[in-house]
N, C-alpha and C positions, 0 to 999 in steps of 0.2 A: 546649126544651118538647115533655116528650115526649109521643106518637100518646096518650098515656092519657087527659091532664088531659079529666075530662068538665064543659061549662057550662052550670053551674047557675042558673035562672031569674033571678039576683038579680047574674047575674055583668057584667050588660052596664049597665045604673042603676048597680053600683057603677065600674067601666069608665070610661064618662060621665060620673061625680063626678069623677077622678081624673085626665082629659084637662082638663076643665076646669079643675081646681089644675095641673097640667102649664103653662099653654096662661100661666099666673104665670110661669112660664123666662123661654118668652121673650117676655113681651113687658114683665120687667123694662128698670126706664130704665141704672139702672150694674150693675157688671158685682161689685159686693160686693152689692144687693140680688138679683139671678138667683141668686149664692153663695147665699146664706141661704134664697133660695124651693126650691131644691133640695137642702140640706138639711134642710129640714124633707120634704123627699118621701124624702130615703131616712131620714130615719130614722122613719119611719111601715115598710120594707123591712122582711123579720119578716126572717133569718138573715145572716152572714156567709158570704162567700163560699166553695165547698168543690168540693175535686174529686169529680168522676162519671167510674163507668165505661158506657161506656153500647155493648155489643157492638157493633152498630152504625158507630157513629161513634165509640170513641176515648175516650180523657177528655181533658173541658174543665174550664170553671170554669163552679159551678151559683152563681146570687146569692140563691139561694132557701133555703127550707124542702122539701121532699117534698111531695106529693101538699095542694101548697095552693090554695083556689079562683082558676081562671081568672083573675077578675078582680083577683088578690091578686100572680100572678103575670105580672099583665101592667104590676101600676105598678113590681114588684118589677128585670123586666127593662127597662122604659121610662130611669126613673130614674137602675137604674146606667151604661143605654147613652148615655143622654142626659149623668150626670157625667162619663162614660172621652173622650164624643167632647167636648167645652167645653178637658179639662186639657189630651188631647192635641194634640186641630191650634187654642182658643181661646178664653174664655171669648165671640165678637164673633160667634160660626158659629155661631150661631143666632139663626136671623128668623124677621119675619117676611115677603108676598115683599110686595116697591113696586112692585107693578100696583096703578094707581086697585084694582079692579074686584076683585081675589082679595083674600083675607090668608091661603092655603093660611101654614102657614109649611114652613121648610126648615131641614137639614144644611147648610151648607158644610161642602162635599168638595174644592173645588175648588182650585188653586196655588194661587193671588194672596192666599183669604182675604179672597175681595172680592165674593164673589154678594147678590145685591138682588132677585134674581124667583126662588119655587119650581119654575125650569120652563119650556125656552124655549121653550112659547107666549106665556106673560106676558111676557117679553124679549120675542120677536119683532112681537108686539102694543103692547109698550107703544113700542118703539123705529117706528114704521109711525105711530103716534099725534105723538107726538114731533117727524118727516120733513115730517108733514103740521100737525104743528101752523108751524115753519118757513119750510113751502111755503106760504101762507099766509097770514103776517102780515106788514105793511106793513113796503116796505123804507126801508131809516135814509134 
């Protein structure tokens, strides 16, 4: 995104609607349903990938038309980024935190592909909860 992208008064509301739609990708119960949901979002992005040269950081790809409103830039970048992550890492590497009191989304970049928590705090808190439950459980 270029530094000259100006947020309009409608961008926040439009981005919020997009992220609600994107959560359908995160929460899809099967890989096929995840792909269908993500393909629907990708179909709404604005353009084909294009090479762009910025003087300060060189050549790279843009997945959007120039001069788009900020909400459309967010839609394009998140949709394409999600697609690249899933095809590059695996369709299962996107989810919601497994901690009972958290519903944050995570993208699994772990080596093993078995991430279950959004971060260390939730992982540790859940491990402590499980440990305490075992410690207070009656012996069999």
